C-alpha positions, 0 to 999 in steps of 0.5 A: 651585938656589942661593938667598940665604936671607938675602933670603927675604921670608917667612923667619920663616914657613918650616916647618923640616922642609919647608925640610930636605926641599927641601934634600934634593930639591935635593941629590938633583937634582944627583946623576946616580947617586943618594946614600946616606943617609950621603952625604945627611947629609954634604952637607946636614949634617942629623942621621941621624934627619931625613934618614931621616924625609925619605927615608921620607916621600918614598918613601911618596909615590913622589917618590924611589926607593931602589936596593936593590943599593947603597941609593942614593936618586934622584928618581923618575919621578913627581917628574920628571912633576910638574916636566914637568907644571908646565912643560907647563901654563905652555906650554899657558896661554901658547899658549891665552891669546889664544884664551880672551880672544877667547872671553870677549870674544865670549860675555862669560862667564867662560872657563876652561882645564883639563886632566886631572892624574892622576885629576882634572880641574883648572882652570888659568886663567880670563878673568873675564866682562864682566858685573857678576856672574860665576862665577869659580873658584880656579886649581888648582880640582879639578872633579868629573869627572862634572859638569864640562863641561871633563872631559866634553869631554876624555873624549868625545874620548879613545880608548875604553880610556883614557876608561874608565880615567878613568870607572871611577874616578869617584865619582858623588856626587849634588849635586842632581837634575840630577847624573849618578849612574851610569856608564851614563848618563855614557858615553851623555852622553860619546857625545852630546858627541862627536857634537855636538862640545861638552859641557855642565854643565846645573846638575849641580854648582851650581844656576843655573850652566851651562857649555859646553866644547870640547876642545883636540886635538893633531895626532892628534885626542887631547885635551890640554885643554879650554876652557869658558864658565860663567855663570848659567843665565838668561844661558847658556841651554840653547837657546843652547848650539849657538850658543855652542859654534859661536862657541867653535870659531870663535874657537879655530880648531877 
């Protein structure tokens, strides 16, 4: 990655140590066999202490691997997974964008797209609702797994062993009296969602906010993401959930 540093728009706000870390990543990414600490010092022209601290930090965060046989450093699988994950997310968003707009235009509530990212459920994209008041989120929002309708929709369609690995890591924080607070009840909710074909959040995280979600499945029936609509409970009524889910499925061609 060759960037013209003189043309950086926000150069005066740059964090020097972060800039150095990025340079180390770039140099390592260009080496197939990896580099020793001394080789990195020569290529980056950074002091030994700076290179040592950067490599130590990256090792702790499992972003680089060190081969004990020759002390060479390489970018780790985790680093590659992060890069691939970002690319995959962008492809996913592009492929589902039209579906999200169709769902939003039909139901008129904010429509969101999310995926599992390691042990969390993250919102990737949204189409804001058509009403004067709508619920919206921040892209990258991490949603509580035990309340989020989107997370439930994905977990409900996962192979049981995979689903349990996620559920075992959930901290069942109680946000209000509607929140599911134990594993047994949560798994029962997932089984019901699988039977219905959609999952819900009935004011479990935020009072007055309801959500309905459907999973997006690959050719083998495994969930890759989920789409959900969110809105005020007086508009997104529980009695309308089946009709809303049916519309969502029709629009997404599921």
